[in-house]
C-alpha atoms as one frame of an Amber mdcrd trajectory, in Angstrom:
protein
  85.794  -8.226-132.205  86.310 -11.011-134.732  86.007 -14.701-133.952  89.740
 -15.073-134.483  90.449 -12.585-131.718  87.768 -13.697-129.290  89.542 -16.511
-127.410  90.155 -16.135-123.694  86.833 -14.446-122.893  84.985 -17.350-124.465
  86.965 -19.884-122.433  86.319 -18.022-119.192  82.555 -17.716-119.651  81.579
 -21.090-121.062  81.080 -22.867-117.735  79.011 -20.129-116.125  76.826 -19.923
-119.241  76.359 -23.688-119.190  75.284 -23.663-115.554  72.870 -20.800-116.083
  71.180 -22.442-119.044  70.997 -25.894-117.475  70.204 -24.997-113.867  66.726
 -26.503-113.818  67.900 -29.795-115.252  70.767 -30.095-112.777  68.379 -29.925
-109.845  66.718 -33.126-110.919  69.852 -35.109-111.747  71.068 -37.574-109.102
  74.758 -37.000-109.734  74.581 -33.459-108.422  72.396 -34.046-105.352  73.998
 -34.268-101.886  72.609 -34.801 -98.424  71.853 -31.712 -96.333  75.013 -30.269
 -94.764  75.669 -30.379 -91.024  75.394 -26.618 -90.862  71.903 -26.753 -92.321
  70.871 -29.471 -89.858  72.134 -27.453 -86.910  70.351 -24.364 -88.162  67.109
 -26.326 -88.360  67.557 -27.480 -84.763  68.618 -24.211 -83.178  66.580 -21.677
 -85.170  63.134 -21.772 -86.775  63.042 -24.696 -89.138  62.674 -22.527 -92.185
  66.132 -20.971 -91.784  68.412 -22.087 -94.591  71.974 -20.746 -94.980  73.085
 -20.051 -98.480  76.241 -18.619-100.034  76.304 -16.606-103.220  78.948 -17.837
-105.675  79.230 -14.561-107.520  79.954 -12.027-104.802  81.654 -13.783-101.883
  78.388 -13.142-100.058  76.072 -15.117 -97.877  72.308 -15.393 -97.932  69.930
 -16.232 -95.134  66.499 -17.429 -96.183  63.849 -16.671 -93.593  60.378 -18.058
 -94.152  58.149 -16.429 -91.569  54.632 -15.141 -91.840  52.036 -13.588 -89.568
  49.223 -16.094 -89.731  46.682 -17.499 -87.295  47.639 -20.231 -84.843  45.799
 -22.835 -86.892  47.567 -21.989 -90.139  50.844 -21.676 -88.231  50.481 -25.224
 -86.940  49.722 -26.454 -90.425  52.713 -24.613 -91.776  54.984 -26.146 -89.131
  53.918 -29.591 -90.264  54.686 -28.676 -93.863  58.055 -27.261 -92.859  58.900
 -30.390 -90.880  58.116 -32.394 -93.980  60.224 -30.013 -96.012  63.253 -30.550
 -93.776  62.887 -34.278 -94.148  62.893 -34.200 -97.922  65.205 -31.206 -98.370
  68.398 -31.880-100.268  71.114 -29.484-101.327  73.167 -29.039-104.394  76.692
 -27.812-103.637  78.456 -26.214-106.521  81.738 -24.361-106.382  82.178 -21.294
-108.537  85.694 -20.790-109.877  85.422 -17.037-110.336  84.557 -15.962-106.801
  85.269 -19.055-104.740  82.087 -19.399-102.726  79.894 -22.483-102.573  76.303
 -22.167-103.558  73.780 -24.208-101.611  70.483 -24.671-103.361  67.405 -26.159
-101.743  64.779 -28.353-103.320  61.742 -27.620-101.161  58.034 -28.285-101.229
  56.925 -25.097 -99.499  53.631 -23.341 -99.909  53.652 -19.866-101.428  52.529
 -18.416 -98.085  55.639 -19.543 -96.222  58.210 -18.599 -98.887  59.469 -15.247
 -97.607  63.208 -14.910 -98.206  65.761 -12.199 -97.521  69.205 -11.775 -99.069
  71.165  -9.902 -96.454  74.050  -9.034 -98.718  72.082  -7.939-101.781  72.643
  -4.541-103.325  69.378  -3.303-101.901  69.029  -3.118 -98.128  66.495  -5.501
 -96.628  64.205  -5.660 -93.639  62.890  -2.815 -91.524  64.492  -0.864 -88.711
  63.620  -2.425 -85.373  61.389  -0.172 -83.242  63.554  -1.052 -80.243  66.498
   0.956 -81.610  67.090   4.554 -80.656  66.795   7.141 -83.397  70.557   7.555
 -83.531  71.184   3.833 -83.948  68.467   3.482 -86.560  70.491   5.501 -89.029
  72.142   3.135 -91.490  71.053  -0.111 -89.814  69.249  -2.927 -91.600  67.728
  -5.635 -89.445  66.571  -8.813 -91.117  63.154 -10.391 -90.865  64.544 -12.995
 -88.477  65.333 -10.399 -85.765  68.897 -11.637 -85.297  70.532 -10.412 -88.517
  72.178  -7.003 -88.961  73.334  -5.712 -92.339  75.575  -2.634 -92.228  77.053
  -2.898 -95.706  78.561   0.320 -97.080  77.462   2.554 -94.197  80.751   4.441
 -93.838  81.604   2.813 -90.496  85.101   3.345 -89.149  84.651   1.413 -85.899
  83.156  -1.913 -84.975  79.432  -1.280 -84.173  79.572  -2.586 -80.595  76.410
  -0.731 -79.573  74.315  -2.770 -81.994  75.339  -5.972 -80.227  74.135  -4.557
 -76.920  70.718  -3.584 -78.284  69.734  -6.952 -79.679  70.915 -10.523 -79.917
  72.857 -10.745 -83.194  73.879 -13.978 -84.915  74.524 -12.815 -88.463  76.500
  -9.578 -88.888  77.496  -8.060 -92.234  79.962  -5.145 -92.235  81.165  -5.218
 -95.850  82.483  -2.138 -97.667  83.255   0.021 -94.649  86.526   1.282 -93.094
  86.653  -0.848 -89.951  90.230  -1.516 -88.808  89.674  -3.483 -85.576  87.052
  -4.828 -83.173  88.315  -2.615 -80.373  85.725  -1.896 -77.683  83.600  -4.974
 -78.340  83.097  -7.096 -75.215  83.563 -10.834 -75.330  80.030 -11.510 -74.091
  78.645  -9.558 -77.068  80.756 -11.385 -79.649  80.169 -14.948 -78.552  76.693
 -15.075 -80.101  77.929 -14.407 -83.639  77.669 -17.305 -86.086  78.220 -15.460
 -89.374  80.557 -12.465 -89.722  81.400 -10.814 -93.043  83.874  -7.906 -93.143
  84.788  -7.883 -96.824  86.396  -4.806 -98.329  87.229  -2.888 -95.150  90.906
  -2.151 -95.721  91.961  -4.414 -92.850  95.737  -4.698 -92.790  95.868  -7.054
 -89.810  93.590  -9.750 -88.497  91.763  -8.360 -85.410  92.985 -10.165 -82.296
  89.436 -10.076 -80.908  88.549 -12.732 -83.465  89.487 -15.393 -80.911  86.441
 -14.409 -78.846  84.023 -15.602 -81.536  83.727 -19.148 -80.204  80.412 -19.884
 -81.954  81.413 -18.489 -85.330  80.573 -20.816 -88.217  81.183 -18.585 -91.257
  83.863 -15.884 -91.498  84.516 -13.775 -94.607  87.414 -11.297 -94.582  88.006
 -11.249 -98.357  89.086  -8.144-100.283  91.204  -6.588 -97.554  94.949  -5.956
 -97.174  95.780  -8.716 -94.710  99.248 -10.225 -95.010  99.359 -12.370 -91.883
  96.843 -14.576 -90.062  97.632 -14.858 -86.310  97.525 -18.150 -84.414  94.494
 -16.889 -82.488  92.393 -18.076 -85.395  92.876 -21.569 -83.983  90.342 -20.643
 -81.265  87.501 -20.693 -83.801  86.766 -24.363 -83.173  83.230 -24.218 -84.637
  84.193 -22.504 -87.897  82.833 -24.273 -90.988  83.495 -21.794 -93.795  86.467
 -19.416 -94.007  87.003 -16.963 -96.849  90.306 -15.065 -97.107  90.259 -14.157
-100.810  91.976 -11.132-102.348  94.464 -10.335 -99.608  98.280 -10.276 -99.411
  98.840 -13.538 -97.583 102.206 -15.142 -98.419 102.457 -17.819 -95.738  99.752
 -20.384 -95.159  98.015 -19.596 -91.811  99.641 -21.857 -89.207  96.624 -21.988
 -86.902  94.265 -23.487 -89.450  95.130 -27.094 -88.611  93.201 -26.683 -85.355
  89.960 -25.943 -87.211  88.871 -29.583 -87.389  85.293 -28.719 -88.427  86.331
 -26.592 -91.394  84.458 -27.591 -94.555  85.155 -24.700 -96.924  88.459 -22.825
 -97.158  89.086 -20.145 -99.775  92.442 -18.389-100.128  92.056 -17.248-103.741
  94.124 -14.383-105.133  96.842 -14.192-102.507 100.611 -14.749-102.768 100.932
 -18.291-101.445 103.960 -20.263-102.624 103.764 -23.251-100.316 101.083 -25.377
 -98.633 102.201 -27.071 -95.373 101.821 -30.812 -94.791  99.725 -30.098 -91.695
  96.780 -29.231 -93.946  95.874 -32.919 -94.123  94.615 -32.651 -90.518  91.524
 -30.907 -91.869  89.692 -34.178 -92.477  86.306 -32.471 -93.004  87.491 -30.094
 -95.705  85.283 -30.523 -98.773  85.922 -27.323-100.753  89.347 -25.720-101.212
  90.071 -22.705-103.397  93.694 -21.688-104.022  93.249 -20.035-107.412  95.586
 -17.275-108.571  98.426 -17.754-106.119 102.109 -18.510-106.797 102.164 -22.283
-106.424 104.718 -23.963-108.677 103.978 -27.571-107.704 100.807 -29.445-106.918
 100.906 -29.791-103.085 100.811 -33.535-102.370  99.188 -32.873 -99.020  95.980
 -32.029-100.887  95.757 -35.635-102.002  95.135 -36.717 -98.413  92.007 -34.702
 -97.732  89.513 -37.592 -97.741  86.324 -35.501 -98.053  87.566 -33.071-100.673
  84.884 -32.583-103.339  85.980 -29.376-105.065  89.564 -28.198-105.684  90.413
 -24.967-107.492  94.045 -24.345-108.485  93.362 -22.081-111.455  95.960 -19.433
-112.296  99.056 -20.929-110.668 102.347 -22.182-112.126 101.868 -25.926-111.731
 103.489 -28.077-114.424 102.513 -31.599-113.319 100.139 -33.607-111.126 101.413
 -36.155-108.585 100.467 -39.824-108.763  98.985 -39.462-105.297  96.091 -37.566
-106.817  94.401 -40.965-107.109  93.701 -40.761-103.361  91.089 -38.025-103.872
  88.361 -40.630-104.210  85.528 -38.146-103.567  86.750 -35.369-105.848  84.001
 -34.163-108.167  85.398 -30.886-109.410  88.961 -29.995-110.403  89.767 -26.569
-111.840  93.298 -26.037-113.149  92.916 -23.457-115.909  95.881 -21.192-116.675
  98.688 -23.408-115.413 101.614 -25.123-117.162 100.467 -28.734-117.347 101.940
 -30.753-120.214 100.216 -34.074-119.526  97.708 -35.760-117.226  98.897 -38.795
-115.241  96.762 -41.900-115.686  96.114 -41.842-111.934  93.767 -38.914-112.353
  91.394 -41.157-114.274  90.860 -43.231-111.139  88.776 -40.431-109.686  85.514
 -42.066-110.616  83.304 -39.376-109.081  84.716 -36.592-111.258  81.949 -34.413
-112.648  83.762 -31.268-113.776  87.292 -30.933-115.152  88.605 -27.585-116.402
  92.094 -27.377-117.937  91.945 -24.299-120.185  95.217 -22.618-121.157  97.772
 -25.310-120.388 100.169 -27.178-122.690  98.548 -30.598-122.767  99.283 -32.583
-125.930  97.542 -35.902-125.234  94.513 -37.149-123.315  94.703 -40.789-122.207
  92.079 -43.285-123.372  91.554 -43.903-119.641  89.177 -41.005-119.775  86.580
 -43.697-120.333  86.568 -44.140-116.527  84.866 -40.758-116.079  81.359 -42.149
-116.209  80.011 -39.255-114.101  81.778 -36.453-115.969  79.425 -33.605-116.897
  81.735 -30.713-117.876  85.085 -31.029-119.707  86.901 -27.839-120.734  90.190
 -28.307-122.647  90.441 -24.991-124.525  93.810 -23.473-125.454  95.997 -26.559
-125.281  98.051 -28.480-127.885  95.714 -31.384-128.525  95.820 -32.998-131.964
  93.169 -35.606-131.256  90.602 -36.680-128.700  90.515 -40.395-127.765  87.499
 -42.259-129.104  86.862 -43.713-125.688  85.535 -40.350-124.620  82.260 -41.845
-125.846  82.142 -43.785-122.563  81.615 -40.491-120.709  77.906 -40.948-121.202
  76.914 -38.212-118.744  78.988 -35.532-120.526  76.923 -32.401-121.170  79.508
 -29.714-121.952  82.584 -30.394-124.097  84.778 -27.453-125.085  87.882 -28.027
-127.233  88.475 -24.593-128.738  91.958 -23.312-129.639  93.713 -26.637-130.114
  95.133 -28.424-133.192  92.316 -30.851-133.890  91.613 -31.943-137.447  88.603
 -34.109-136.675  86.271 -35.162-133.897  86.181 -38.677-132.419  84.268 -40.939
-134.812  81.855 -42.109-132.149  81.150 -38.727-130.616  77.501 -39.308-131.528
  77.302 -41.706-128.566  77.451 -38.773-126.154  73.673 -38.600-126.002  73.653
 -36.177-123.068  75.853 -33.612-124.821  74.295 -30.175-124.788  77.265 -27.925
-125.593  79.950 -28.730-128.138  82.472 -25.966-128.772  85.374 -26.650-131.145
  86.306 -23.132-132.267  89.631 -22.241-133.882  91.005 -25.661-134.737  91.681
 -27.300-138.108  88.408 -29.182-138.435  87.565 -29.980-142.064  84.071 -31.366
-141.690  81.213 -31.784-139.262  80.278 -35.495-139.146  76.805 -36.477-140.378
  76.094 -38.525-137.267  76.029 -35.322-135.249  72.304 -35.669-135.877  72.187
 -38.238-133.065  73.024 -35.575-130.486  69.377 -34.903-129.769  70.015 -32.886
-126.592  72.432 -30.415-128.172  71.512 -26.767-127.706  74.816 -24.954-128.438
  77.123 -25.809-131.347  80.249 -23.800-132.180  82.753 -24.525-134.971  84.060
 -21.012-135.720  87.566 -20.504-137.064  88.014 -23.869-138.834  88.196 -24.895
-142.521  84.719 -26.371-142.900  83.256 -26.105-146.401  79.716 -27.284-145.752
  77.343 -28.319-142.978  75.586 -31.696-143.243  71.853 -31.569-143.852  71.471
 -34.056-140.990  71.950 -31.222-138.518  68.214 -30.601-138.932  67.605 -33.522
-136.559  69.197 -31.659-133.633  65.841 -30.121-132.825  66.877 -28.528-129.523
  69.709 -26.389-130.866  69.281 -22.718-129.954  72.728 -21.326-130.802  75.107
 -21.995-133.713  78.451 -20.351-134.499  80.122 -21.165-137.832  82.034 -17.945
-138.501  85.342 -17.791-140.372  85.202 -21.091-142.200  85.126 -21.871-145.945
  81.370 -22.309-146.308  80.067 -21.469-149.802  76.376 -22.308-149.534  74.087
 -21.352-146.680  73.469 -24.492-144.524  69.798 -25.129-145.287  69.658 -27.780
-142.548  69.766 -24.946-140.009  66.489 -23.570-141.365  64.629 -26.608-140.011
  65.712 -25.981-136.416  62.592 -24.740-134.678  64.469 -23.554-131.580  67.364
 -21.767-133.289  67.466 -18.141-132.140  71.181 -17.259-132.535  73.207 -17.790
-135.722  76.671 -16.441-136.502  77.977 -17.226-139.974  80.378 -14.292-140.415
  83.492 -14.527-142.544  82.489 -17.173-145.068  81.910 -17.199-148.847  78.115
 -17.261-149.017  76.679 -15.240-151.898  72.998 -16.092-151.662  70.361 -16.397
-148.929  68.041 -19.372-149.576  64.267 -19.135-149.442  64.350 -21.729-146.644
  65.504 -19.072-144.187  61.924 -17.836-144.209  61.085 -20.817-142.019  63.397
 -19.581-139.244  60.630 -17.481-137.728  62.074 -17.834-134.223  65.493 -16.358
-135.132  66.432 -13.386-132.939  70.108 -12.825-133.761  71.740 -13.203-137.195
  75.336 -12.285-138.064  76.095 -12.475-141.800  79.091 -10.146-141.814  81.968
 -10.457-144.312  80.432 -12.758-146.909  79.731 -12.307-150.639  76.138 -11.056
-150.598  75.190  -8.800-153.503  71.647  -8.037-152.380  69.625  -7.653-149.209
  67.442 -10.706-149.737  63.686 -10.296-149.377  63.690 -13.679-147.656  65.377
 -12.032-144.660  62.380  -9.736-144.316  60.303 -12.759-143.306  62.216 -12.918
-140.014  59.714 -10.789-138.168  61.114 -11.636-134.712  64.701 -10.789-135.616
  66.215  -8.212-133.258  69.868  -8.167-134.370  71.003  -8.237-138.011  74.594
  -7.775-139.177  75.126  -7.661-142.946  78.295  -5.585-142.847  81.248  -6.108
-145.210  79.236  -7.411-148.146  78.423  -5.780-151.507  74.829  -4.686-150.921
  73.602  -1.550-152.748  69.939  -1.266-151.778  67.289  -2.504-149.352  63.882
  -3.958-150.241  60.759  -2.073-149.185  59.527  -5.100-147.252  62.182  -4.473
-144.603  59.331  -2.678-142.860  58.080  -6.163-141.896  61.066  -6.515-139.544
  59.336  -4.540-136.836  61.304  -6.170-134.004  64.697  -5.093-135.331  66.767
  -3.274-132.704  70.223  -3.453-134.280  71.002  -3.114-138.003  74.604  -3.167
-139.238  75.236  -2.390-142.907  78.769  -1.020-142.760  81.294  -1.556-145.573
  78.803  -2.139-148.365  78.063  -0.276-151.629  75.283   2.130-150.603  75.343
   5.458-152.481  72.067   6.735-151.052  70.607   6.299-147.606  67.692   3.814
-147.997  64.498   5.576-146.887  62.841   2.249-146.072  65.159   1.860-143.075
  63.347   4.818-141.533  60.231   2.651-141.140  61.928   0.548-138.433  60.349
   2.296-135.457  62.063   0.076-132.846  65.573   0.513-134.229  68.104   1.490
-131.564  71.472   0.933-133.274  72.220   1.726-136.921  75.618   1.408-138.628
  76.041   2.721-142.192  79.761   3.454-141.926  82.160   2.862-144.832  79.701
   3.468-147.674  79.301   6.180-150.329  76.296   8.034-148.882  76.135  11.783
-149.620  72.976  12.886-147.792  70.517  11.798-145.115  66.765  11.887-145.865
  64.490  13.950-143.652  62.502  10.759-142.935  65.236   9.730-140.504  63.275
  11.655-137.887  60.915   8.667-137.793  63.552   6.692-135.899  62.222   7.909
-132.561  64.145   5.361-130.484  67.540   5.498-132.194  70.369   5.608-129.648
  73.550   4.812-131.591  74.296   5.973-135.123  77.513   5.383-137.055  77.744
   7.135-140.422  81.504   7.581-140.454  83.564   7.386-143.660  80.907   8.392
-146.152  80.800  11.203-148.724  78.875  13.980-146.952  79.717  17.436-148.297
  78.078  19.102-145.310  77.155  17.831-141.885  73.680  16.229-142.335  71.459
  18.738-140.565  68.656  16.135-140.585  70.445  14.251-137.789  69.758  17.091
-135.387  66.125  15.949-135.201  67.143  12.723-133.408  66.307  13.705-129.844
  66.961  10.181-128.509  70.466   9.834-129.967  73.178   9.007-127.405  76.134
   8.122-129.650  77.080   9.673-132.992  80.124   8.770-135.062  80.825  10.893
-138.129  84.588  10.430-138.271  85.838  10.715-141.855  89.238   9.073-142.090
  88.316   7.684-145.522  85.406   9.957-146.453  84.891  13.554-147.506  86.111
  15.960-144.828  83.607  18.162-143.000  84.686  21.749-142.313  82.086  22.831
-139.789  79.459  21.635-137.331  75.972  23.179-137.319  74.677  25.027-134.282
  71.610  22.760-134.452  73.747  19.756-133.498  73.227  20.672-129.899  69.512
  20.017-130.067  70.522  16.417-129.354  70.502  16.908-125.617  70.799  13.162
-124.886  74.091  12.860-126.757  76.741  11.144-124.628  79.423  10.204-127.162
  80.417  12.266-130.172  83.154  11.338-132.657  83.996  14.042-135.218  87.625
  13.001-135.673  89.554  12.973-138.972  87.710  15.907-140.524  88.753  19.477
-141.347  86.636  21.231-138.703  88.065  24.644-137.828  86.089  25.475-134.712
  83.843  23.945-132.110  80.455  25.722-132.028  80.111  28.247-129.244  77.028
  26.503-127.817  78.682  23.126-127.265  78.042  23.618-123.568  74.392  22.745
-124.211  75.381  19.085-124.616  75.055  18.565-120.876  75.078  14.755-121.160
  78.309  14.542-123.183  80.701  11.971-121.706  83.124  11.402-124.585  84.354
  13.760-127.312  86.745  12.567-130.011  87.770  15.471-132.230  91.337  14.481
-133.093  92.919  15.250-136.492  90.975  18.416-137.288  91.949  22.113-137.534
  90.484  23.346-134.252  92.405  26.318-132.844  90.178  27.468-130.003  87.891
  26.049-127.295  84.835  28.284-126.688  83.967  29.358-123.113  80.858  27.148
-122.995  83.149  24.131-123.410  83.872  24.460-119.695  80.211  23.687-118.965
  80.569  20.023-120.003  80.543  18.800-116.412  79.986  15.117-117.303  82.831
  14.938-119.814  85.159  12.019-118.993  87.092  11.422-122.215  88.520  14.145
-124.463  90.787  13.645-127.471  91.865  16.809-129.282  95.197  15.553-130.598
  96.312  16.650-134.038  94.667  20.081-134.065  95.875  23.721-134.076  95.410
  24.578-130.401  97.929  27.086-129.050  96.323  27.620-125.645  93.977  25.788
-123.312  91.379  27.656-121.252  92.409  28.213-117.647  89.050  26.981-116.390
  89.659  23.477-117.709  90.190  22.402-114.095  86.419  22.838-113.641  85.845
  19.676-115.726  86.020  17.492-112.624  84.833  14.327-114.397  87.587  14.430
-117.024  89.790  11.322-116.748  91.198  10.572-120.202  92.720  13.509-122.113
  94.928  13.827-125.171  96.341  17.085-126.600  99.251  15.540-128.523 100.382
  17.073-131.836  99.109  20.592-131.186 101.289  23.771-131.359 100.548  24.427
-127.681 102.304  27.313-125.953 100.043  27.591-122.938 100.734  25.164-121.456
 103.730  23.942-123.456 103.492  20.495-125.010 105.807  18.873-122.459 103.277
  19.691-119.737 100.472  17.995-121.682 102.359  14.831-122.619 101.670  13.280
-119.225  97.934  13.537-119.967  97.231  14.523-116.371  94.510  17.123-115.880
  95.903  18.190-112.494  99.320  18.970-113.981  97.814  20.980-116.827  95.426
  22.871-114.554  98.195  23.622-112.045 100.396  25.067-114.767  97.563  27.234
-116.113  96.791  28.479-112.609 100.411  29.537-112.094 100.486  31.086-115.571
  97.334  33.084-114.796  98.854  34.408-111.588 101.997  35.416-113.491  99.996
  37.077-116.282  97.941  39.012-113.710 101.081  40.427-112.113 102.572  41.357
-115.475  99.332  43.060-116.544  99.256  45.051-113.300 102.793  46.278-113.965
 101.871  47.174-117.559  98.904  49.167-116.231 101.268  51.101-113.934 103.723
  51.753-116.778 100.898  53.115-118.925  99.459  55.211-116.072 102.831  56.752
-115.168 103.905  57.577-118.732 100.834  58.388-120.844  99.807  61.918-121.782
  96.291  63.316-121.482  95.864  63.331-125.267  97.104  59.765-125.698  94.852
  58.666-122.816  91.808  59.915-124.724  92.997  58.177-127.903  93.628  54.965
-125.937  90.090  55.008-124.508  88.754  55.271-128.051  90.822  52.313-129.265
  89.708  50.201-126.271  86.051  51.227-126.774  86.133  52.649-123.272  83.919
  55.768-123.035  85.008  58.552-120.673  82.157  59.110-118.221  80.935  62.454
-116.784  82.356  61.308-113.461  85.811  61.091-115.026  85.456  64.630-116.375
  84.275  66.019-113.004  87.215  64.469-111.146  89.768  65.579-113.733  90.861
  68.590-111.685  91.042  66.717-108.359  92.401  63.291-109.374  95.775  62.821
-111.007  96.068  61.520-114.559  97.811  58.328-113.450  94.991  57.489-111.025
  92.345  58.131-113.680  94.228  55.913-116.148  94.426  53.072-113.602  90.705
  53.393-112.844  89.864  53.320-116.558  92.073  50.306-117.259  90.615  48.396
-114.276  87.122  49.100-115.590  88.152  47.929-119.067  89.623  44.765-117.574
  86.417  44.002-115.643  84.242  44.472-118.722  86.579  42.265-120.781  86.497
  39.547-118.144  82.738  39.444-118.525  83.407  38.519-122.167  85.655  35.653
-120.974  88.843  37.161-122.423  92.036  35.763-120.919  94.656  37.942-119.254
  97.064  37.214-122.099  94.443  38.374-124.617  93.925  41.611-122.669  97.659
  42.248-122.634  97.934  41.736-126.388  94.937  43.997-127.066  96.380  46.769
-124.894  99.817  46.666-126.526  98.241  46.774-130.008  96.218  49.828-129.034
  99.291  51.592-127.626 101.156  50.944-130.861  98.240  52.334-132.882  98.213
  55.634-130.963 101.975  56.012-131.309 102.885  55.616-127.626 106.315  54.240
-128.558 108.016  55.288-125.344 105.514  53.295-123.319 105.883  50.330-125.682
 109.668  50.384-125.164 109.160  50.128-121.405 106.619  47.276-121.827 109.050
  45.424-124.114 111.772  45.808-121.506 109.361  44.449-118.868 108.601  41.397
-121.033 112.303  40.650-121.441 112.844  41.055-117.732 109.929  38.765-116.789
 111.285  36.018-119.025 114.318  35.801-116.761 112.629  35.899-113.338 109.891
  34.091-111.434 107.210  35.979-109.565
């Protein structure tokens, strides 16, 4: 994908990447540190003091950290003192993730290694050991946590609420995700009252279980990813609830009972069908995190402005066109996410929110940002991608805490003149604008580690960039750069450089100093040679020199021992460079769109090669040398622009690890009979060839998921194609198909095709039986002997001995049944048997029988069996 096409994915991922790379620094920064939540304090009072509740922002899941150990009483006492100290100094960082709508609570602890035993009770792997108190029957599929009051029954195939578990042990935290539970029927109120955390994600619940009102001590409830359309008023009985997650359901009306949940701190209703938020929501005075992303809201609900403790608000993916002036009342708001809406401007009142730390407004229609942005002294993350901005106010320089600034896909021609005052800036992304130059004073941004200016009209990069010593990633693709920016070569930390789509014709010697470089994209420039200076990059793992004018490779490429990916497509190679075969760690090699005619036998030295693209070259024959690549998983030898191959070698199927094979746009007449040996094959593209027949072993490709045989000469598909159970994506367009006819195949549904072939087989069987009877009732003894000769069916001694006792018609039927059985062992279809029999009858001159068979064929065309 080119830089010009790569827009929305970049905007979606920038914030998560920023958090991941800067996580350690955020822990130490005062602006992100909050006092321990009430829930954590209560947990420390009621349970062992090392119990810390945590929610996972990526999976709508919850974690319980249990720090217990079996030590002596003396060490236990010492540990208790340390843990008491830990609770006193423990602080949490609450961050709200826009993609999955769950808060993440991180702890800064001073615990000894002995006491740090944690368990994630919603991880992919089951945790804990089965309690010895459980019966053998109940032990099956039960995970009990280290704390002895947690039960994890994720993805255990449950169809009923596990009431027996609650009777066996005292359960506080219960996880029932990914089952088929429809209700809590049978659970007694005394068993449910002890629950504090209940997660029933992805259970197919269509209604909210009425028994929910019995959970008086519940603090966290997660019923996301179900099919719930209505929340009953009984939810108002959950007076102790602190966190409620209702994501990915079908809720259209805001739950009316929520206003009674006065202790609610986190409410997530993401990805529902809400159109209106009631005014009663303002009763929830303790609400600090609210997620309403991807609903159907057309206006910003003013009631949200009167939630005094609101810290994080997510309204991404709605239809909101303006913000109310009352937004100024959200004095504690730190995070506002409104990507993918219809905002045209920001009211000045929003700049009164002095605690704002993160503001995301990607994909709106904002034309101007007020100079009042200078009030955002605490702002850390500002994402304004995909808007209509022509300039950024210079007073953005007052946002001295700003670390991530993304302005991609706007109409900017220059950056603010004093942008160099943003000393804390670590990410600056200004892709796909109309920027002419990068200012020299960018060198003052000493904390910068990611710089992106792709898709602009920059002609050169200032040498002063060498002073940004912390930069690790630079993207400058699709600009107007003529000379390689030598200032980049002085960046000791640079490990990723993308300079695709420019006008660079020479690689400077200075690049030899970039010893730390791991990833280099130099695609679509004006390089005439593979510079020897590149061979000094001994740590380089990814090198893309495609779409240049390179003809050969220097022998010193063998120095690039770390190279995993080498792309040399669309160059001027006429011979395959043998020196490439010295790259023992190479996994991906692309030599497509060149003029190569043969592959050297030395290619067998690429022991770890997994993906090979040699499409659109000038091979006269399929390079048999490739069949030595035992590790190969993907092979592309499509020849839309190259010399057409006419056959595939039998040796191809030595590549037993092959998963994807593309032989499209050739002149191949047949698929080798041993294709079934490619047991790992998942995808086969063989469109635009001359294939007329699928061999029987083709039906052994049990892992095949994608098959494209369009544009060939197929007239019939094998009946056993229904045995390819994994097949999902099929295409038989533009073939002269008769069995089944093309209209059956146009839907590209395997079931429809297989069903037709099954019916056709049944019909052909009945017709063949009738033909056998016609032959048996009308053939003469002499013609029967001639027919056996034509069908290669020897007359046994048994046939001769029964000649006087068994009628001719019975002997003929027995002989034809035997012939049919032997032919079936050769995988001949019923239609093929019928054609062979009628040809043989014509050859022996049995014209009377042929007339009757012809009449039968005409008759069967008009009836259904």
